[in-house]
Each structure stands twice: as structure tokens, then as C-alpha cells.
N, C-alpha and C positions, 0 to 999 in steps of 0.2 A: 505424541501429538504433533500433528502438520498444522502449522498457521499459515493462512494466506495473508498476507499484508497487501494492503492497496492504497496508492497516494492518487484519488480521482482526478480525473481531467476528461474532456472530451475528446481532445485533439492528441494527448498522449496520457497514458495510465500507466503510473509505476506500479510494479508488482514485485510482491518477492514472496518464496516459499521457505519458511524456517522450521526445521524439526526441533521440538523440544523433548530431551528424555533429562539425563542429569544436567546437561549444557545444551547450548543453542547450538545448531549447526545449519549452515546455510545450506539448501538445497540449489535454489536457483534465483535468480532477481534479473529484472531488465525493466525496459519502458515498451509498451506498446504505442504504436503510432498509428492513429486513424488515417486512411487515405480518402476518406469521403468528406464532401463539402458541406452537405444539410445535416442537421443534429439527428434526425430519424436514422439515417443511413449509417452515421457514427455511431450510435446507441447500439443498433444491429451489428456492426462488426465488433464492437467490444463485447456484446452479448454471447457473439459466436466465438470470440477469444477466450472470454472467462470459462465458457462451456468446455474448450479444451484444457484450458488450466485446470478445472475441477475433475474432468475426466484422467488427465495424465497424473496429477498430484494428490488427489482425493484428500483435500484439507478437512480439517475437524473444526476450525475456528477461523473465522474471518475478522481481521483487525483492520478497521477502516480509520483513516485521518477524517476526523469532524470537518465539516464546512464550516467556517466562519463568515461572517457578515462581510462582504467586500463594496468597495465602493461602485462596481460595476455589478448592478443587480441582474442584467442578462446573463452573465457569467456564473452568477450564483444561482440562478435559475436552472440554467443548463447542467449544472453540477447537481443540483438536487434530483433532477430529472435520472441522471445517470446512478445515482445513489440508489433511487427508487427501484431500478433494474437490477444493482448489484444485491442490494438486500434481499429483495423478492428472490433471487437465484439462490443465495444462500440459505434461506429459509427452505426453500423447495429440496435442497439436499441436506436439511437439518442440522446445519452449522450453528455453533454459538457465534454469536457477533459482539464484538466490543469496539466501541467508537472512542478515539483519545484525539483530544485536540493536537494541534500541531506545536503549542508551546508545552504539553504535558510530555509529549513526544522528546521535545528538545531538551526539557530539564531532565528527563530520565537519562536521555543519552549523553548529554555533555556537562549537566549539572546547571544549566542556566536556560532558563525557558525563552530568553531572545537570540539564542545562537544564531549564526549563520550558516548557510548549507556548506560551506567549505569546513566549518569546525564540526558538523554532523558527520561529515565524511571521515575527516580525522580521527573521530572518535570511534567510527565503526572499524576503522584499520587497526587501533587498539585494541578493541574488543574482539575481533576477527583477525589475528597476525597472519592467517593463510590469505586473507582478501588481499587480492593485487589491485593496484590503482589501474583501473578500466575505464574506458573513454563510454561510460554510461550514462545517461541523463540523469540530472539530480532527483528527478521524480522516482527512478529507481532506488537510490539511496535513501530518500524520505520513506518509500515502502518497506525497505528493509528495516528502517529504524524503527517504524509503526509495527510490523510483525515482532521484531526483538522486544519491544517494550511490552507487547501483548503477552509474548512468553513469560516475562516476568511478572506480570499481573496474575498470570493463573497459577502460579507456583504452590 
């Protein structure tokens, strides 16, 4: 099974592809940065990018980090619009979808639901010893953690 993990954001979108067989294996992960200024153009850019990811990696499952209520309602609304596009695209490709809260991801990866970003990265380096410290955005590691947790949920 091929799992696409997404850490949603309109300016930067963390994404990861993990293959689940007997053990999990990282295929690719990174962060997509939108170059557009207005929301509609950002959403189009992300939609085009995700189309390429779907075409190249052919995932079977989409693992999304759930949006939680934030102080900035404008940001939450923008992320909700993005998630609508991502979920629709996944459904059109007949993917199963799993939504996981950030605290559930943290707890599953580090053992503590309030872990910091650095602790998540350190735990991922322990889980995947071949993973090298790379200058990737934290959103890429969050997407990787989300994909890994989804792999473990579908055992």
C-alpha cells in the first residue's frame, strides 16, 4: 500500500509518500511552497502539484492532519478550503482517507501528545535509521509522521 501523508497549509504544504509492506519505507517527502499571493491561485497551484504526486506515486490512501480550531479564523477557513480540494481529489482517485489529529500523531510517534517539532524529527530518525538530517521544512516531517501513523493504523 502507498500512503500519501499531508500536513495542510496554503503557503506551504508538507507531503510524504510511505510504502507499507511488512515494514514502512519512505519513498519521498518534502514541502511544496506556493508562489502565488491570492488564495484561489494558491489552491490551483496546490491542486496541480497534488495531481502530479497522484500521477507519479499512485497512492492508495490519503492521511491528513486534522485541522484544529485556531485563534486565527481566517487561516482556519483557508485551510478548510484547501482540505476540501485535497479530499475531493482523493475521492475522485478512489483513495481511502484517514484524518488524524496533530496530538494523535505526536503521541503515536513520540509517546507524548504535546511533543515539540524537534522531538517528532528525532523520533523519525530513530524509526528510520537511514533517514538523514536534511534541511527540510518541519511541515515535511509532520507529513511523514502523519503517513507513518496512518500505515500503523491500517495494520
